C-alpha positions as CSV (number, residue, x, y, z in Angstrom):
1,M,57.5,70.5,0.0
2,R,60.9,70.0,-1.5
3,V,59.7,66.7,-3.2
4,F,55.9,66.5,-3.1
5,V,55.2,69.8,-4.7
6,Y,57.0,68.7,-7.9
7,L,55.3,65.3,-8.4
8,P,52.0,66.8,-9.8
9,L,54.2,68.6,-12.3
10,V,55.7,65.4,-13.5
11,L,52.7,63.0,-13.4
12,P,51.0,64.7,-16.4
13,M,53.9,63.6,-18.6
14,L,53.3,60.0,-17.5
15,A,49.6,60.3,-18.2
16,A,50.3,61.8,-21.6
17,A,52.7,59.0,-22.5
18,S,50.2,56.3,-21.5
19,A,46.9,57.8,-22.6
20,R,46.7,56.2,-26.1
21,W,47.9,52.9,-24.7
22,L,45.2,52.9,-22.0
23,A,42.5,54.0,-24.5
24,G,43.2,50.9,-26.6
25,R,43.1,48.4,-23.7
26,L,40.3,49.4,-21.4
27,H,36.6,49.3,-22.2
28,P,35.9,52.6,-23.8
29,R,33.3,53.6,-21.2
30,V,35.7,52.9,-18.4
31,A,38.6,54.6,-20.4
32,T,36.5,57.7,-21.0
33,W,35.6,58.1,-17.3
34,L,39.2,57.3,-16.2
35,L,41.0,59.5,-18.7
36,T,38.7,62.4,-18.1
37,A,39.1,62.1,-14.3
38,T,42.8,61.8,-14.7
39,A,43.0,65.0,-16.9
40,V,40.9,67.0,-14.5
41,G,42.6,65.7,-11.4
42,L,46.1,66.2,-12.7
43,A,45.2,69.7,-14.0
44,L,44.0,70.7,-10.6
45,A,47.0,69.1,-8.9
46,S,49.6,70.7,-11.2
47,G,47.7,74.0,-10.8
48,F,48.0,73.7,-7.0
49,A,51.7,72.9,-7.3
50,L,52.3,76.1,-9.3
51,T,50.2,78.0,-6.7
52,A,52.3,76.6,-3.9
53,L,55.6,77.5,-5.6
54,A,54.3,81.0,-6.5
55,A,53.1,81.6,-3.0
56,T,56.5,81.3,-1.5
57,A,57.7,84.1,-3.8
58,I,54.7,86.3,-3.4
59,G,54.9,85.8,0.4
60,Q,58.3,87.4,0.4
61,I,57.0,90.8,-0.9
62,P,57.4,93.1,2.2
63,P,54.0,94.8,2.1
64,L,52.3,91.4,1.9
65,A,54.5,89.9,4.6
66,A,53.6,92.9,6.9
67,L,49.9,92.4,6.1
68,G,50.1,88.7,6.8
69,D,52.3,89.2,9.9
70,W,55.1,86.9,8.9
71,S,58.8,87.4,8.3
72,A,59.8,87.8,4.7
73,A,63.4,87.2,5.6
74,E,62.6,84.0,7.4
75,L,60.4,82.8,4.5
76,R,63.2,83.6,2.1
77,R,65.7,81.6,4.2
78,D,63.5,78.5,4.4
79,D,62.0,78.7,0.9
80,P,62.8,75.3,-0.8
81,A,62.4,76.9,-4.3
82,S,64.8,79.2,-5.9
83,S,63.6,82.7,-6.9
84,T,63.9,81.9,-10.6
85,L,61.8,78.8,-10.1
86,A,59.2,80.7,-8.1
87,L,59.1,83.4,-10.8
88,V,58.6,80.7,-13.5
89,A,55.8,79.2,-11.4
90,C,54.1,82.6,-11.1
91,L,54.2,83.2,-14.9
92,S,53.1,79.6,-15.6
93,L,50.2,80.0,-13.2
94,V,49.0,83.2,-14.7
95,T,49.3,81.7,-18.2
96,S,47.4,78.6,-17.1
97,L,44.6,80.4,-15.5
98,T,44.2,82.7,-18.5
99,A,44.1,79.8,-20.9
100,A,41.7,77.9,-18.8
101,G,39.4,80.9,-18.6
102,R,39.4,81.4,-22.3
103,A,38.8,77.7,-23.0
104,A,35.9,77.6,-20.6
105,V,34.3,80.6,-22.2
106,R,34.7,79.1,-25.7
107,R,33.4,75.7,-24.7
108,A,30.4,77.3,-22.8
109,R,29.5,79.4,-25.8
110,S,29.8,76.4,-28.2
111,L,27.5,74.3,-26.0
112,I,25.0,77.1,-25.7
113,D,25.0,77.7,-29.4
114,A,24.6,74.0,-30.1
115,A,21.6,73.8,-27.7
116,R,20.0,76.8,-29.3
117,T,20.5,75.4,-32.8
118,A,19.1,72.0,-31.7
119,R,15.9,73.6,-30.4
120,R,15.3,75.3,-33.7
121,L,15.9,72.3,-35.9
122,P,12.7,70.4,-36.9
123,T,12.8,66.6,-36.7
124,V,11.5,64.4,-39.4
125,G,11.2,60.6,-40.0
126,P,10.5,57.7,-37.6
127,I,13.3,58.7,-35.2
128,E,12.3,61.9,-33.3
129,L,15.8,63.1,-32.7
130,V,16.9,63.0,-36.4
131,V,17.2,66.1,-38.5
132,V,17.8,65.5,-42.2
133,L,19.6,68.2,-44.2
134,D,19.2,68.5,-47.9
135,D,22.9,68.4,-48.7
136,P,24.7,66.0,-51.1
137,Y,27.9,66.1,-48.9
138,P,27.8,62.9,-46.8
139,D,27.9,64.0,-43.1
140,A,26.4,63.1,-39.8
141,F,26.9,64.3,-36.3
142,A,25.3,64.6,-32.8
143,L,24.2,68.1,-31.8
144,P,24.0,68.3,-28.0
145,G,21.1,70.2,-26.4
146,A,17.8,69.7,-24.5
147,P,16.9,67.6,-26.3
148,G,19.9,67.0,-28.6
149,R,19.6,66.2,-32.3
150,I,21.1,63.8,-34.7
151,V,21.9,65.8,-37.9
152,V,22.4,63.7,-41.1
153,S,22.7,64.8,-44.7
154,T,20.7,63.3,-47.6
155,G,24.1,62.5,-49.1
156,M,24.9,60.2,-46.2
157,I,21.4,58.7,-46.0
158,D,21.4,57.9,-49.8
159,A,24.9,56.3,-49.5
160,L,24.0,53.9,-46.7
161,N,21.7,50.9,-46.7
162,A,19.0,50.3,-44.1
163,R,21.2,48.4,-41.7
164,E,24.1,50.8,-42.0
165,R,21.7,53.7,-41.2
166,D,20.7,51.8,-38.1
167,V,24.3,51.7,-37.1
168,L,24.7,55.4,-37.9
169,F,21.7,56.5,-35.8
170,A,22.7,54.2,-32.9
171,H,26.2,55.6,-32.9
172,E,25.1,59.2,-32.9
173,K,22.3,58.6,-30.3
174,A,24.9,57.1,-28.0
175,H,26.8,60.4,-28.2
176,L,23.7,62.2,-27.0
177,T,22.5,59.8,-24.3
178,C,26.0,59.4,-22.8
179,S,26.8,63.1,-22.8
180,H,30.1,62.5,-24.6
181,H,30.4,66.3,-25.3
182,L,30.8,66.9,-21.6
183,F,33.7,64.4,-21.2
184,I,35.4,66.0,-24.2
185,A,34.8,69.5,-22.9
186,L,36.3,68.7,-19.5
187,A,39.3,66.9,-20.9
188,Y,40.2,69.8,-23.3
189,L,39.6,72.3,-20.5
190,A,42.1,70.4,-18.4
191,A,44.5,70.4,-21.4
192,A,44.1,74.2,-21.8
193,T,45.1,74.5,-18.1
194,N,48.1,72.2,-18.6
195,P,49.2,71.6,-22.2
196,L,51.0,68.4,-21.2
197,L,47.6,66.8,-20.8
198,R,46.6,67.4,-24.5
199,P,47.3,63.7,-25.4
200,V,44.9,62.7,-22.7
201,A,42.2,64.9,-24.1
202,V,42.8,63.5,-27.6
203,A,42.5,60.0,-26.1
204,V,39.2,61.0,-24.5
205,E,37.9,62.1,-27.9
206,Y,38.9,58.7,-29.3
207,T,37.3,56.7,-26.4
208,T,34.0,58.5,-26.7
209,E,33.9,57.4,-30.4
210,R,34.8,53.9,-29.3
211,W,32.1,54.0,-26.6
212,A,29.5,55.0,-29.2
213,D,30.8,52.3,-31.5
214,E,30.2,49.7,-28.8
215,C,26.8,51.0,-28.1
216,A,25.9,50.7,-31.8
217,A,27.3,47.2,-31.8
218,N,25.0,46.3,-28.9
219,V,22.0,47.8,-30.7
220,V,22.5,46.1,-34.1
221,G,24.1,42.9,-32.7
222,D,26.8,42.8,-35.4
223,R,30.3,44.2,-34.6
224,H,31.5,43.6,-38.2
225,L,28.6,45.6,-39.6
226,V,29.5,48.5,-37.3
227,A,33.2,48.3,-38.5
228,R,32.2,48.3,-42.1
229,T,29.8,51.2,-41.6
230,I,32.4,53.3,-39.8
231,A,34.9,52.6,-42.6
232,K,32.4,53.4,-45.3
233,A,31.2,56.6,-43.7
234,A,34.9,57.8,-43.3
235,Q,35.6,57.2,-46.9
236,L,32.3,58.9,-47.9
237,S,33.3,62.0,-46.0
238,T,36.7,62.2,-47.5
239,R,35.8,61.3,-51.1
240,H,32.3,62.7,-51.3
241,Q,31.1,59.5,-52.9
242,A,30.3,55.9,-52.0
243,P,33.6,53.8,-51.9
244,P,34.2,51.2,-54.5
245,G,34.5,47.5,-53.4
246,G,37.9,48.1,-51.9
247,P,39.6,46.9,-48.7
248,L,37.7,49.3,-46.4
249,A,34.4,48.1,-47.8
250,R,35.5,44.6,-46.9
251,S,37.0,45.6,-43.6
252,S,35.7,42.6,-41.7
253,R,38.3,40.5,-43.5
254,W,41.2,42.7,-42.5
255,P,43.5,41.6,-39.7
256,A,43.0,43.8,-36.7
257,A,46.7,44.1,-35.6
258,K,47.7,46.1,-38.7
259,F,45.6,49.1,-37.6
260,R,46.7,49.5,-34.0
261,R,49.4,52.1,-34.7
262,T,47.5,54.1,-37.3
263,G,44.8,56.8,-37.2
264,P,41.6,56.8,-35.1
265,V,39.2,55.4,-37.7
266,P,41.3,52.3,-38.6
267,R,41.9,51.8,-34.9
268,R,38.2,51.9,-34.2
269,V,37.6,49.4,-37.1
270,A,40.3,47.1,-35.7
271,A,38.8,47.2,-32.2
272,L,35.4,46.2,-33.6
273,L,36.9,43.2,-35.4
274,T,38.0,41.7,-32.1
275,P,35.9,40.8,-29.0
276,P,34.8,43.7,-26.7
277,P,37.6,44.7,-24.2
278,Q,37.4,43.0,-20.8
279,C,37.8,44.7,-17.5
280,Q,41.6,45.3,-16.9
281,R,41.6,45.6,-13.1
282,L,45.4,46.0,-12.9
283,L,45.5,48.8,-15.4
284,L,42.6,50.5,-13.8
285,S,44.2,50.2,-10.3
286,L,47.5,51.6,-11.6
287,S,45.8,54.5,-13.3
288,L,43.8,55.3,-10.2
289,A,47.0,55.1,-8.1
290,V,48.4,58.0,-10.2
291,L,45.4,60.1,-9.3
292,V,45.7,59.2,-5.6
293,L,49.5,60.0,-5.7
294,A,48.7,63.4,-7.2
295,A,46.1,64.1,-4.5
296,L,48.4,63.0,-1.7
297,S,51.2,65.0,-3.0
298,S,49.1,68.1,-3.2
299,I,47.9,67.5,0.4
300,E,51.4,67.0,1.7
301,A,52.6,70.1,-0.2
302,A,49.8,72.1,1.3
303,R,50.8,70.9,4.8
304,D,54.5,71.9,4.1
305,L,53.5,75.3,2.8
306,D,51.4,75.9,5.9
307,A,54.3,74.9,8.1
308,L,56.6,77.2,6.1
309,F,54.4,80.2,6.7
310,D,53.9,79.2,10.4
311,L,57.7,79.3,10.9
312,A,57.8,82.7,9.2
313,S,55.0,83.9,11.5
314,I,56.7,82.7,14.6
315,A,59.9,84.6,13.6
316,T,57.9,87.9,13.9
317,S,56.7,87.1,17.4
């Protein structure tokens, strides 16, 4: 327990440092699943590590020791964690559980409200999932529900041509069919539990957009068209009007490398101007190894904690 209990507290920093890098090198579908599983797995592992450290301090409370029939003095003597560290673990655990509960309630309410809104919205046009709002502001988004809806404003529809609208609908439909909102919800719930994992949650939000981009590219069969549409829609949303014939409107001519360290939309455009990401088995294996290490560390810490309390129980015999 002197070593293994601390590993799950360190591994989230490694995941946070590598999340954006992995998001740009793995296929977005694989990256979304992997990063979400990593966030949830490391949140659980770090939560268990805090619980184990806190348990050694709580177990030294005389009334609890008497109730559990173990020696508080023996537990104090063999405790690998200092009293200060155990107290910090207790406070961190309470804070973590409180934040996770609040985040879970907020996310649940948000999804319930979205589903209710989606049911009430009437669909129009040839695509049954689409809801058109009479609003000059250019906007479009997927509203999860049963079924979900693709909400698009007249301002966005009027600004895009027919092929660009196909890209838009394919992108938003992918968000619904692939349940991207659930991946994002789980990742941010994990980040609420352990703030060190927030970069991983941000990366999941990015990879779900990239996943929808790749789905749209498969539907329309033109990656450059998807890149141009994404760039155009982004400019429309920020400027409230169709962009002039500037660099973003001609994004297919831009070199991809110049976007890689910039914001999410240029990075998505850059990714679409290159071939689809291939399976990176080495990266995938290394990432899974981090999850396995966290799981094994938690198991070993649990065994050591059990042995610690067993010794304290023997001392009372």
